[in-house]
MIKOL-798501 format. One record per residue (C-alpha): residue in one letter; chain; x, y, z. Coordinates in Angstrom, 1 decimal. Layout:
<atoms>
A,A,X,Y,Z
...
</atoms>
This chain:
<atoms>
X,A,-16.2,-9.4,-8.2
X,A,-14.9,-7.1,-5.2
X,A,-11.7,-5.4,-4.3
X,A,-11.0,-3.6,-1.1
X,A,-8.1,-2.3,1.2
X,A,-9.5,-2.1,4.6
X,A,-6.2,-1.4,6.4
X,A,-4.1,1.5,5.0
X,A,-0.8,0.8,2.8
X,A,2.6,0.9,4.6
X,A,5.3,2.9,2.9
X,A,9.0,2.8,3.4
X,A,10.8,6.0,2.7
X,A,13.4,6.3,0.3
X,A,14.4,10.1,-1.1
X,A,12.2,11.9,1.6
X,A,12.9,15.4,2.5
X,A,10.2,15.6,5.3
X,A,7.4,13.4,6.5
X,A,4.8,14.9,4.8
X,A,6.5,13.6,1.5
X,A,6.1,10.0,2.6
X,A,2.6,10.6,4.0
X,A,0.8,12.2,0.9
X,A,-2.5,10.6,1.7
X,A,-4.1,11.8,-1.5
X,A,-0.8,9.9,-3.7
X,A,-1.0,7.0,-1.5
X,A,-5.3,6.6,-2.0
X,A,-4.4,7.0,-5.6
X,A,-2.0,4.7,-6.1
X,A,-3.9,2.0,-4.0
X,A,-7.2,2.9,-6.3
X,A,-4.8,1.8,-9.5
X,A,-3.4,-1.3,-7.8
X,A,-6.9,-2.6,-6.8
X,A,-8.0,-1.9,-10.4
X,A,-5.1,-4.1,-11.5
X,A,-5.8,-6.9,-9.2
X,A,-9.4,-6.6,-10.2
X,A,-8.6,-6.7,-13.7
X,A,-6.3,-9.7,-13.1
X,A,-9.0,-12.2,-11.3
X,A,-11.2,-11.7,-14.3
X,A,-11.5,-15.3,-15.9
X,A,-10.5,-17.3,-13.3
X,A,-12.0,-20.4,-12.9
X,A,-12.4,-20.9,-9.3
X,A,-14.5,-18.9,-7.1
X,A,-13.0,-18.0,-3.3
X,A,-12.1,-14.6,-1.1
X,A,-9.0,-13.9,-0.1
X,A,-7.2,-11.1,1.7
X,A,-3.5,-10.4,-0.2
X,A,-0.3,-8.4,0.8
X,A,0.6,-6.7,-2.3
X,A,4.7,-5.3,-2.1
X,A,5.4,-3.0,-4.9
X,A,8.6,-0.9,-5.7
X,A,7.8,2.8,-6.8
X,A,8.1,1.6,-10.3
X,A,5.0,-0.8,-10.3
X,A,7.5,-3.8,-10.1
X,A,5.9,-6.7,-8.0
X,A,8.2,-7.3,-4.7
X,A,5.9,-9.8,-3.5
X,A,3.0,-11.1,-2.7
X,A,1.5,-12.7,0.4
X,A,-1.9,-14.1,2.0
X,A,-2.8,-12.5,4.6
X,A,-6.3,-14.6,4.4
X,A,-6.6,-17.4,2.2
X,A,-9.8,-18.6,0.8
X,A,-11.1,-21.9,1.9
X,A,-10.7,-22.9,-2.0
X,A,-7.2,-23.9,-2.1
X,A,-7.4,-24.0,-6.2
X,A,-8.4,-20.2,-6.1
X,A,-5.6,-19.9,-3.9
X,A,-2.7,-21.2,-6.2
X,A,-4.8,-19.5,-9.4
X,A,-4.8,-16.0,-7.6
X,A,-1.1,-16.2,-6.5
X,A,-0.1,-17.6,-10.2
X,A,-2.3,-14.9,-12.2
X,A,-0.3,-12.2,-10.0
X,A,3.1,-13.3,-10.0
X,A,2.8,-13.8,-13.7
X,A,0.8,-10.4,-14.4
X,A,3.9,-8.2,-14.9
X,A,4.4,-4.4,-13.7
X,A,1.5,-2.7,-11.5
X,A,1.2,1.1,-11.5
X,A,3.9,3.0,-10.7
X,A,3.8,5.2,-8.2
X,A,2.6,9.1,-8.8
X,A,4.8,11.5,-9.2
X,A,5.9,13.5,-5.9
X,A,5.3,10.1,-3.5
X,A,8.3,9.7,-2.1
X,A,8.9,6.1,-1.3
X,A,10.9,3.2,-2.3
X,A,8.2,0.5,-1.9
X,A,4.4,0.4,-0.8
X,A,2.8,-2.6,0.5
X,A,-1.2,-2.8,0.2
X,A,-3.1,-5.3,1.6
X,A,-6.4,-6.0,-0.8
X,A,-9.5,-8.3,-0.3
X,A,-10.3,-9.8,-3.5
X,A,-13.7,-11.9,-3.9
X,A,-14.6,-13.9,-7.0
X,A,-18.0,-14.7,-6.7
X,A,-18.9,-16.4,-10.5
</atoms>
């Protein structure tokens, strides 16, 4: 089981006072690692194998705004099971304090090999 994020996350500014508030890469990196960790834990127990790249859009509170497949697995059952698991997971980690954004898009590859 692996999870990686090759492309950088994209933010939508909210109450940012300067561009540095939006592009605090240490906060973004930390949040992305927490989100990836949550997604990896969500894939435990999946019955199907596959690899897919998903785009997870989160509100700063950690609420899931949406999930889109960037690259689908060739295993349709895996895609459906992964989509359902993400959408029913509840809240994801919130943005770190000090990151002035409304929402963030995280492109993440998830692979289940067992």
